[in-house]
C-alpha positions in Angstrom: 0.1 11.0 14.3 -3.0 9.2 15.6 -4.1 8.9 11.9 -0.9 7.0 11.2 -1.6 4.5 14.0 -5.2 4.0 13.0 -4.2 3.4 9.4 -1.5 1.0 10.3 -3.8 -1.0 12.6 -6.5 -1.1 9.9 -4.0 -2.2 7.3 -2.7 -4.9 9.6 -6.2 -6.2 10.3 -7.1 -6.2 6.6 -3.9 -7.9 5.4 -4.0 -10.6 8.1 -1.5 -12.2 10.5 1.0 -13.2 7.8 1.9 -9.6 7.2 3.9 -7.1 9.2 3.2 -3.4 8.8 5.3 -0.5 10.0 5.8 3.2 9.3 9.0 4.9 8.5 9.0 8.7 8.9 10.9 10.8 6.4 12.5 14.2 6.7 9.4 15.6 5.0 6.6 15.7 7.6 4.1 15.4 4.8 5.3 12.0 3.7 5.6 8.6 5.4 6.8 5.3 4.1 4.7 2.3 4.9 6.8 -0.9 5.1 5.1 -4.2 4.5 6.6 -7.7 4.9 5.0 -11.0 4.5 6.0 -14.1 6.4 8.2 -16.5 4.3 9.0 -13.7 1.8 12.3 -11.9 1.6 10.9 -8.8 0.1 9.9 -5.6 1.9 7.4 -3.5 0.1 7.8 0.3 0.6 4.7 2.4 0.0 5.5 6.1 -0.2 2.4 8.0 0.9 1.2 11.4 1.8 0.2 12.0 5.4 -2.7 14.2 4.2 -4.2 11.1 2.5 -3.9 9.2 5.7 -5.6 12.0 7.6 -8.4 12.3 5.1 -8.9 8.6 5.1 -9.4 8.6 8.9 -11.4 11.8 9.2 -13.5 12.3 6.1 -14.1 8.7 4.9 -15.7 9.4 1.5 -16.3 6.4 -0.7 -13.6 7.4 -3.2 -10.9 7.3 -0.5 -12.0 3.9 0.7 -12.0 2.7 -2.8 -8.3 3.8 -3.1 -7.6 2.0 0.2 -9.2 -1.2 -1.0 -7.1 -0.9 -4.2 -4.0 -0.5 -2.0 -4.7 -3.6 0.0 -5.3 -5.6 -3.3 -2.1 -4.3 -4.8 -0.1 -5.3 -1.7 -1.4 -8.8 -2.0 -0.7 -8.9 -5.7 2.8 -7.7 -5.1 3.7 -10.5 -2.8 2.3 -13.0 -5.3 4.7 -11.8 -7.9 7.3 -9.3 -6.5 9.2 -9.5 -9.8 6.4 -7.6 -11.5 7.8 -4.3 -10.2 11.2 -3.1 -11.1 11.8 -2.1 -7.4 9.8 -3.2 -4.3 8.2 0.3 -3.9 5.5 2.5 -5.2 3.8 5.8 -4.4 0.3 6.0 -3.1 -2.3 7.3 -3.8 -0.8 9.1 -6.8 -3.1 9.8 -9.6 -6.0 7.7 -11.0 -3.8 6.9 -14.0 -0.8 5.8 -11.8 -3.1 3.6 -9.7 -4.5 2.0 -12.8 -1.0 1.4 -14.3 0.1 -0.2 -11.0 -2.9 -2.4 -10.9 -2.4 -3.5 -14.5 1.3 -4.2 -13.9 0.6 -6.4 -10.9 -2.5 -8.0 -12.4 -0.9 -8.7 -15.8 1.8 -10.7 -14.1 -0.8 -12.6 -12.1 -2.9 -13.3 -15.2 0.2 -14.7 -17.1 0.9 -17.3 -14.4 -2.7 -18.5 -14.3 
């Protein structure tokens, strides 16, 4: 449970004061939903994640896990720039390398079109 709080605090810090971050526990103890809202936005982003990833991120800290974390922070920011890019305001994390790449492309493609 301490890993969840450490993760949430780190995410709050990295996203900044305009974001609100909370955890929603599910019936499955291996999964938790991370809820993210941004001030002046109606959407709530739900990130379905595995508690084992949160634990590994806090305890092991290999470079690959922190790269995934940085991608997550970037994807959250991209989502709130163009929430319509996703069919629903949720995604699973970390998933696979392919699913992370597809999510990044989906959110980035929308951003690139508006530029």
